[in-house]
TORPABA-682129 format. One record per residue (C-alpha): x, y, z. Coordinates in steps of 0.02 Angstrom, whole numbers, padded with zeros to 5 digits, always signed. Example, Ala and Ser with C-alpha at 12.3 -4.5 7.8 and 13.67 -1.06 7.14 Angstrom:
BEGIN
+00615-00225+00390+00684-00053+00357
***
This chain:
BEGIN
+03370+05527-06697+03187+05555-06654+03077+05401-06656+02897+05400-06716+02770+05463-06591+02669+05332-06499+02480+05335-06495+02483+05395-06314+02603+05536-06356+02494+05594-06500+02342+05591-06387+02426+05695-06252+02488+05819-06380+02313+05845-06450+02237+05855-06276+02361+05992-06227+02316+06102-06378+02270+06282-06340+02095+06333-06393+01986+06374-06476+01980+06193-06532+01856+06141-06666+01799+05960-06675+01692+05907-06823+01631+05728-06846+01512+05698-06990+01467+05558-07111+01589+05552-07255+01530+05649-07407+01425+05769-07303+01390+05926-07401+01258+06052-07445+01143+06113-07307+01216+06002-07170+01393+06064-07200+01337+06246-07213+01241+06231-07049+01395+06158-06964+01505+06299-07027+01375+06429-06974+01368+06358-06799+01558+06360-06785+01573+06538-06852+01447+06601-06725+01541+06521-06580+01710+06584-06642+01643+06761-06654+01577+06747-06478+01753+06701-06424+01829+06845-06525+01933+06719-06623+02005+06737-06798+01860+06659-06891+01929+06662-07069+02104+06617-07013+02038+06460-06929+01903+06407-07053+01980+06455-07219+02108+06313-07214+01972+06193-07156+01869+06219-07314+02024+06196-07424+02086+06040-07332+01913+05960-07339+01901+05992-07526+02073+05914-07555+02026+05764-07448+01868+05736-07553+01956+05763-07720+02083+05628-07677+01942+05503-07664+01970+05470-07480+01835+05457-07349+01691+05422-07467+01626+05292-07346+01617+05292-07157+01651+05453-07064+01750+05613-07079+01838+05696-06932+01911+05871-06939+02018+05942-06798+02062+06126-06803+02150+06241-06679+02273+06385-06704+02414+06257-06728+02324+06098-06786+02232+06052-06945+02188+05870-06973+02060+05797-07093+02041+05610-07069+01928+05475-07135+01874+05340-07013+01734+05222-06967+01554+05288-06960+01539+05424-06829+01406+05502-06719+01381+05677-06794+01462+05813-06686+01507+05996-06708+01597+06073-06560+01702+06226-06519+01784+06220-06347+01945+06249-06253+01997+06071-06302+01957+05942-06434+01817+05820-06399+01904+05678-06308+01786+05540-06365+01816+05586-06546+02004+05590-06517+02004+05417-06438+01897+05345-06578+02003+05428-06712+02169+05371-06641+02103+05195-06614+02052+05190-06797+02203+05275-06876+02344+05226-06759+02298+05046-06722+02428+04938-06807+02457+04752-06825+02559+04630-06927+02507+04494-07049+02614+04340-07068+02573+04264-07238+02622+04081-07216+02662+04021-07390+02767+03873-07440+02820+03973-07593+02855+04144-07517+02818+04190-07337+02795+04376-07306+02771+04495-07160+02656+04645-07184+02637+04796-07070+02456+04855-07067+02342+04992-07007+02157+04998-07036+02187+05100-07193+02304+04978-07280+02458+04869-07274+02634+04861-07340+02760+04720-07348+02913+04746-07239+03087+04677-07279+03104+04496-07227+03256+04472-07113+03409+04413-07207+03475+04238-07174+03306+04154-07150+03218+04047-07282+03058+04118-07354+03004+03957-07441+02990+03775-07394+03111+03726-07533+03245+03840-07459+03218+03766-07287+03227+03587-07355+03398+03622-07431+03472+03656-07259+03402+03512-07156+03326+03339-07170+03188+03259-07064+03248+03155-06917+03145+02997-06937+03248+02901-06810+03204+03019-06668+03021+03026-06716+03001+02836-06728+03094+02780-06574+03022+02714-06410+03103+02652-06250+03096+02464-06229+03021+02389-06073+03101+02255-05962+03044+02111-06074+03122+02196-06224+03287+02243-06146+03345+02419-06112+03377+02476-06290+03276+02578-06411+03148+02491-06520+03106+02547-06697+02921+02536-06737+02887+02586-06914+02930+02713-07048+02869+02888-07080+02750+02926-07220+02768+03063-07350+02642+03164-07249+02747+03146-07093+02900+03202-07190+02815+03357-07254+02746+03404-07082+02919+03384-07010+02995+03493-07144+02856+03621-07113+02890+03616-06926+03073+03658-06957+03024+03791-07084+02902+03871-06962+03034+03871-06826+03144+03971-06946+02997+04088-06981+02972+04113-06794+03154+04165-06777+03134+04285-06923+02979+04359-06841+03077+04386-06680+03203+04489-06778+03077+04586-06883+02959+04626-06737+03089+04651-06601+03021+04773-06470+02846+04773-06544+02687+04738-06447+02571+04744-06598+02463+04592-06636+02530+04465-06761+02398+04375-06864+02452+04218-06958+02369+04190-07126+02368+04015-07200+02274+03853-07218+02208+03786-07053+02332+03642-07039+02482+03756-07065+02420+03887-06942+02405+03747-06812+02584+03692-06848+02647+03871-06838+02564+03898-06668+02675+03759-06598+02832+03848-06659+02781+04024-06614+02866+04120-06473+02801+04295-06514+02694+04342-06362+02563+04441-06458+02510+04308-06584+02324+04308-06627+02312+04119-06622+02149+04101-06720+02229+04174-06875+02149+04203-07045+02113+04041-07138+02152+04035-07323+02305+04014-07433+02388+04186-07443+02439+04156-07624+02257+04129-07669+02180+04279-07579+02139+04426-07691+02192+04607-07663+02153+04666-07488+02063+04507-07433+02195+04463-07303+02190+04639-07233+01999+04647-07230+01979+04477-07147+02115+04519-07019+02020+04677-06968+01860+04576-06953+01951+04454-06838+02021+04594-06729+01850+04675-06717+01770+04511-06664+01900+04488-06528+01878+04668-06471+01695+04635-06435+01750+04561-06268+01922+04634-06233+02024+04607-06075+02107+04773-06036+02269+04772-05942+02242+04816-05760+02060+04762-05750+02083+04575-05723+02094+04593-05534+02000+04757-05521+01878+04695-05387+02023+04651-05272+02098+04825-05291+01938+04915-05243+01952+04857-05063+02129+04924-05051+02086+05103-05097+02182+05086-05260+02029+05077-05373+01854+05147-05383+01693+05151-05484+01627+05307-05395+01626+05461-05504+01654+05587-05364+01804+05491-05299+01876+05471-05474+01857+05656-05520+01941+05712-05358+02083+05588-05383+02107+05640-05565+02128+05824-05521+02251+05773-05384+02354+05671-05508+02319+05505-05422+02236+05415-05569+02352+05300-05664+02217+05223-05776+02042+05286-05814+01916+05178-05909+01744+05232-05967+01606+05183-06086+01576+05298-06234+01401+05346-06178+01450+05380-05996+01410+05559-05946+01411+05648-05777+01360+05831-05778+01430+05938-05638+01567+06052-05573+01724+06023-05473+01783+06139-05334+01973+06117-05327+01990+06215-05164+01871+06105-05066+01903+05953-05177+01716+05930-05194+01610+05872-05341+01437+05943-05368+01317+05851-05482+01213+05981-05573+01136+06022-05740+01089+06200-05693+01157+06316-05831+01195+06448-05697+01326+06329-05625+01412+06311-05796+01419+06121-05781+01537+06014-05886+01546+05830-05923+01652+05771-05777+01687+05603-05861+01780+05696-05999+01858+05815-05872+01926+05669-05769+01995+05588-05926+02080+05750-05979+02160+05774-05809+02219+05594-05807+02304+05616-05976+02381+05785-05935+02457+05713-05776+02535+05562-05860+02397+05433-05839+02317+05318-05968+02139+05329-06033+02036+05199-06126+01860+05204-06194+01790+05027-06184+01630+04933-06223+01522+04883-06075+01575+04700-06091+01754+04749-06048+01710+04849-05892+01704+04767-05719+01523+04714-05695+01476+04829-05840+01502+04990-05739+01505+05154-05840+01670+05216-05765+01813+05148-05661+01989+05200-05617+02152+05135-05545+02245+05247-05423+02432+05270-05404+02412+05266-05216+02264+05261-05095+02193+05420-05020+02243+05447-04840+02089+05503-04744+02126+05639-04619+02034+05657-04454+01868+05742-04476+01863+05724-04666+01697+05674-04743+01684+05518-04851+01628+05545-05029+01450+05500-05070+01419+05378-05212+01380+05462-05377+01283+05383-05519+01338+05407-05700+01218+05421-05843
***
């Protein structure tokens, strides 16, 4: 039985598409002159490539019209991907306008699109009346079946266990009191309820372990502040977003939980900590990492890059000579330069590596590009060291 494709698999599949590949990114609802100009530009480039213009663009017009008629994508951005075997029309967050025909789809648009459409997370609605688990994407959410055998309400949990006041209110006696236990008071109604909640949340944690087994998606608890704090003590799921969304789930309207969860994830993403970058500076000295564009490009074409990270606005115009393994920085049209940041990312993906587009705050010392290598380059006698290369 085939499992659902992962985000990385979808990215590699799109990157490997045979051209001509059309990438369109425009504000949602774009029409009239702007749309006609985009189509005219694409038609001209397709004719230059001797491609089947109507065969490629006819379905685009129809799919776009259907997308608009369904009421989707009226806000934010619209991305259209078209090649001889791919047609996707997707709504997403606001986009930088782009119209491109090339041998491959625009990688920055692909990364942004997949981040927006494929990013998933879970909501844990902590309710004393009915606790729920919801699987979410940025487009919406749906409740998933709650694992059988676990209580979904506090009343169910209270029927199966009672608070252990004796254990909670016991202290060891000192020498002057003898060696036995000393009772020192009784528990209040508030203590009772917190203890019941603690047991209930332990049951919820076990249910989460069953429902989310094998998942690495974030889990965001939703509840009043006191209950989220209690749940954190019981939680064993390693990808819990501890801050949670504050508010009683039963009292939040419509998509409020979903909207506030996305706002929380976006705020945390402003300063992300990407896997592999925590000790990046230590790896540089070992030959297993670099911030130098020429070194990264050469390693990417050789299949040595395991992870490539870059900022969205990072650009490096030039050409790569695979025979001499040399990078030339140039913007001379006669050299047919390409964006070597994108080229390095494409090569990394095609050869099994991982690629991430990150904000500057997540990059080591704010550098525009950096990479981790599978193994260090062995310098042969007489070989020339690469010169540092700046990235725009």
